[in-house]
C-alpha positions, 0 to 999 in steps of 0.5 A: 796326340791332338796337339802334337800328332803323337803320343808316347806311352812309356811304362815298365813291362806288364803294366797295361800298355796294350790295354791303354792303347786298345782303350785309346783306340776305342775312344779315338774311334768314338770321337772320330764318328762324332766329329768326322761322321765315319769310322776311324781306321785303326792299324796296329804295328807289333811283333808277331809274338805279340798278335794274339794279345792284341786280339784279345785285348782289342776284343775285350774292348769290343773290337772285332777282327775286322775293326783294325789291321794287325801289321807284323813289324818283324816284316816291316823292314823286310818288305820295304815299299810292299809293306808301305803299300799294303799299310796305305791301301784304301787310304791308310789308317787314321790312328797308327799304334806302334808297339815296342816303339823303340825297337828299330825306330830309336835308330834313325839310320835303321830301315824301320825308321826310314819306313816310318818316315815314309808312312808319315809322308805317303800321300801327305803333303810335306810337313803335315800328316793331313791326307791331300784329298780328304784333309783328315789328319793321322795320328800315332800312339807309340808304346814303349818300356825303354824310351831312353836307353842310352842317349837323350837322342833316343827320345828325339829319334822315337818322335821325329818320324811322327811329330806333326806339330812342333809348334805345339811346344811353343803353344805350351811354353816350351823353350823355342830351340826344342821346336827347332829339333824337330 
């Protein structure tokens, strides 16, 4: 997440992606407090049927209900701008966890994919995920069991709305054309 603004956890169903994400959120908050002197805001976007599981996992790692925001991914496309306004109230989150990231985001023409672009761009200058006023950066953790379903573009479409540092590819010696995709 530090190098690209986004990380993907892709693993089979039932192997602990939710627990891993909760642990990442805990470490993220600890680092944020040390480095920035404040409390990181955490948002989780997940299907409503997974909310109880998220609450249990977050609670087991020491989070209280008011330590994070849990958003219903099923309502994301229906609420449109209303979702974005609610999501970004009070400056929006610092860490965004998206469960089942392949659902809706894999198709770049899908409304959820387009809303993710708005989440990225809202209140941030083009090409960055740094807040205009505070300079703080937004990070994304995407969880999926199926990042590559039918086409190699599936992975690109999942990452594209969230990748904030395409130059990270060059920093790590990837072919230059890879950064051009983003």
